[in-house]
C-alpha positions in Angstrom: 141.6 111.6 -91.4 141.5 109.3 -88.5 145.3 108.8 -88.5 145.9 112.6 -88.1 143.9 112.8 -84.8 146.6 111.0 -82.7 149.3 113.3 -84.2 147.3 116.4 -83.4 146.6 115.2 -79.9 150.3 114.4 -79.4 151.3 117.9 -80.6 148.8 119.4 -78.2 150.2 117.5 -75.3 153.7 118.5 -76.2 152.7 122.1 -76.6 151.0 122.1 -73.2 154.1 120.4 -71.5 156.3 123.1 -73.1 154.1 125.8 -71.7 154.1 124.3 -68.3 157.9 124.2 -68.4 157.9 127.9 -69.2 155.5 128.6 -66.3 157.7 126.6 -64.0 160.8 128.5 -65.2 159.0 131.8 -64.5 157.9 130.6 -61.1 161.5 129.7 -60.2 162.5 133.3 -61.1 159.7 134.7 -58.9 160.7 132.4 -56.0 164.3 133.5 -56.4 163.2 137.2 -56.2 161.0 136.5 -53.2 163.9 134.9 -51.4 166.1 137.9 -52.3 163.4 140.3 -51.1 163.2 138.4 -47.8 166.9 138.7 -47.3 166.8 142.4 -48.0 163.8 142.9 -45.6 165.8 141.1 -42.9 168.7 143.4 -43.4 166.5 146.4 -43.2 164.8 145.0 -40.0 168.2 144.5 -38.4 169.2 148.0 -39.4 166.2 149.6 -37.8 166.4 147.4 -34.7 169.7 149.0 -34.0 168.2 152.5 -34.7 165.2 151.8 -32.4 167.3 150.4 -29.6 168.4 153.7 -27.9 164.8 154.9 -28.0 163.5 151.7 -26.4 166.1 152.1 -23.7 165.1 155.7 -23.1 161.5 154.7 -22.9 162.2 152.0 -20.4 164.1 154.5 -18.2 161.2 156.8 -18.2 158.7 154.0 -17.6 160.6 152.9 -14.5 159.6 156.2 -12.9 155.9 155.6 -13.4 154.3 153.6 -10.6 152.5 150.3 -11.6 153.1 151.0 -15.3 153.5 147.4 -16.5 150.9 145.7 -14.2 148.4 148.4 -15.3 149.2 147.8 -18.9 148.8 144.0 -18.6 145.5 144.4 -16.7 144.2 146.7 -19.4 145.1 144.4 -22.2 142.0 142.3 -23.0 143.9 139.1 -24.0 146.3 139.1 -21.1 143.7 140.1 -18.5 141.7 137.1 -19.6 144.2 134.7 -18.0 145.6 137.0 -15.2 144.7 135.7 -11.8 144.3 138.0 -8.8 147.4 136.6 -7.1 149.4 137.2 -10.3 148.2 140.8 -10.5 149.7 141.3 -7.0 153.0 139.7 -8.1 153.2 141.9 -11.3 153.1 145.0 -9.1 156.8 144.2 -8.5 157.5 144.2 -12.3 159.8 147.1 -13.2 160.6 146.4 -16.9 159.5 144.5 -19.9 162.1 144.0 -22.7 161.6 142.3 -26.1 164.5 141.8 -28.5 165.2 139.9 -31.6 168.3 137.8 -31.8 171.2 139.3 -33.8 170.0 137.1 -36.7 166.4 138.2 -36.8 165.1 135.1 -38.5 166.4 132.8 -35.7 164.1 134.1 -32.9 163.5 136.5 -30.1 163.4 136.8 -26.3 160.9 138.4 -23.9 162.3 139.5 -20.5 160.3 140.4 -17.4 162.3 142.3 -14.8 161.3 142.4 -11.1 162.4 144.2 -8.0 162.7 142.2 -4.8 159.4 140.6 -4.1 157.8 138.0 -1.8 157.1 135.5 -4.6 160.4 134.4 -6.2 164.2 135.0 -6.1 164.6 135.8 -9.8 165.4 139.4 -10.9 164.6 138.5 -14.5 162.3 135.9 -16.0 163.0 135.2 -19.7 161.1 133.3 -22.3 163.0 132.6 -25.6 161.7 131.5 -29.0 164.1 129.8 -31.4 163.4 129.4 -35.1 165.6 127.0 -37.1 165.3 125.8 -40.7 164.8 122.1 -41.3 166.5 120.2 -44.1 168.1 123.4 -45.5 164.7 124.5 -46.7 163.6 128.1 -46.4 159.9 127.1 -46.1 160.2 124.5 -43.4 161.0 125.7 -39.8 161.1 124.2 -36.4 160.2 126.5 -33.6 161.0 125.8 -30.0 160.8 127.8 -26.8 162.5 127.8 -23.4 161.6 129.6 -20.1 163.6 130.6 -17.0 163.1 128.3 -14.0 161.2 130.3 -11.5 162.8 130.1 -8.0 159.6 130.3 -5.9 160.0 131.3 -2.3 158.7 128.9 0.3 154.9 128.7 0.2 154.7 131.2 -2.6 154.6 129.0 -5.7 151.6 130.5 -7.6 151.5 127.7 -10.1 150.8 125.1 -7.3 148.5 127.5 -5.5 146.4 128.3 -8.6 146.2 124.7 -9.6 144.7 123.7 -6.3 142.0 126.4 -6.4 138.9 126.5 -8.6 138.8 129.1 -11.4 137.2 132.4 -10.7 134.3 133.9 -12.7 136.7 135.7 -15.0 136.7 134.7 -18.6 139.6 132.3 -19.0 141.8 131.4 -21.9 141.0 127.8 -23.1 144.6 126.9 -23.3 146.3 128.6 -20.3 144.9 128.8 -16.8 147.1 131.7 -15.7 149.9 134.0 -16.7 152.6 132.0 -15.1 151.1 128.8 -16.6 151.6 130.4 -20.0 155.2 131.5 -19.1 156.2 128.0 -18.1 154.4 126.2 -21.0 156.7 125.4 -23.9 154.7 122.6 -25.4 153.4 124.4 -28.5 155.5 127.5 -29.3 154.3 127.6 -32.9 150.8 128.6 -31.7 151.9 130.9 -28.8 149.7 133.8 -29.7 150.2 135.4 -26.3 154.0 135.8 -26.9 153.2 137.3 -30.3 150.9 139.8 -28.7 153.5 140.9 -26.2 156.1 141.2 -29.0 154.0 142.8 -31.7 151.3 144.7 -29.8 152.3 145.6 -26.3 156.0 146.1 -26.7 155.9 148.5 -29.7 153.4 150.8 -27.8 152.5 149.9 -24.2 151.2 153.4 -23.5 148.0 152.8 -25.5 147.0 150.2 -22.9 148.3 152.0 -19.8 146.1 155.0 -20.7 142.9 153.1 -21.3 141.3 154.0 -17.9 142.4 157.6 -18.1 140.8 157.9 -21.5 137.6 156.4 -20.1 137.6 158.8 -17.2 138.3 161.8 -19.5 135.3 160.9 -21.7 133.1 160.4 -18.6 134.1 163.8 -17.3 133.3 165.3 -20.7 130.0 163.6 -20.7 129.3 164.8 -17.1 130.2 168.3 -18.1 127.9 168.2 -21.1 125.1 166.8 -18.9 125.6 169.6 -16.4 125.5 172.2 -19.2 122.4 170.6 -20.6 120.7 170.7 -17.1 121.6 174.4 -16.8 120.1 175.1 -20.2 117.0 173.3 -19.3 116.7 175.2 -16.0 117.2 178.5 -17.8 114.7 177.5 -20.4 112.2 176.6 -17.7 112.7 179.9 -15.9 112.0 181.8 -19.1 108.8 179.8 -19.7 107.7 180.6 -16.1 108.3 184.3 -16.7 106.3 184.2 -19.9 103.4 182.4 -18.2 103.4 185.1 -15.4 103.3 187.9 -18.0 100.5 186.2 -19.8 98.5 185.9 -16.6 98.9 189.6 -15.9 97.7 190.5 -19.3 94.6 188.3 -18.8 93.8 190.0 -15.5 94.1 193.4 -17.1 
């Protein structure tokens, strides 16, 4: 009886190892399908990037006719406004276009371009920040992300980075990592955790109108509220007048 226990234990181990091998085989099949799905998704994304492109271009053309569109959009965005200094707000009044585009091979990265008309701050017509994503060691799960930014050609005495670094922070709520918008733009030390770039790419760029319209929506609601209040006041006055008339009629009846 005692001699059969090691045999049973050995058979149990062998059975478990066999099952684990089967699980591993299934997992390999799942991973292969996941990789295939990723490739298909990238192809679809590339297809629809091309389909969306003319509409983005048309939208940009229309936006260029709206005064202060992009600076208003940035000011109204809670995350960007948290690091936007007053001097930078003035600079962004000269911004005419924002453009975000994936590289031809979507999985390799994207670029964000800020277009400016002639302004008193720098010589550049376009400031570009690019994010490059490359696989490491031929592994699909290990990536190395880097970023680069245009060199800003500041005009004499107009370098906002130097100016802002020499001044104490205002009472605005500031981002813990970046002191200002241009500080973020020039910083390429940690592109993997650049959430601001992701917000511009995935939140503002797809639908900037939702942020541009924030104040108008607020004004509209306020006007509605004011209208309701005026209506309520009129109803109260009318109700008050009716009560006074009833009181006068009652007094007359008492006198009679």
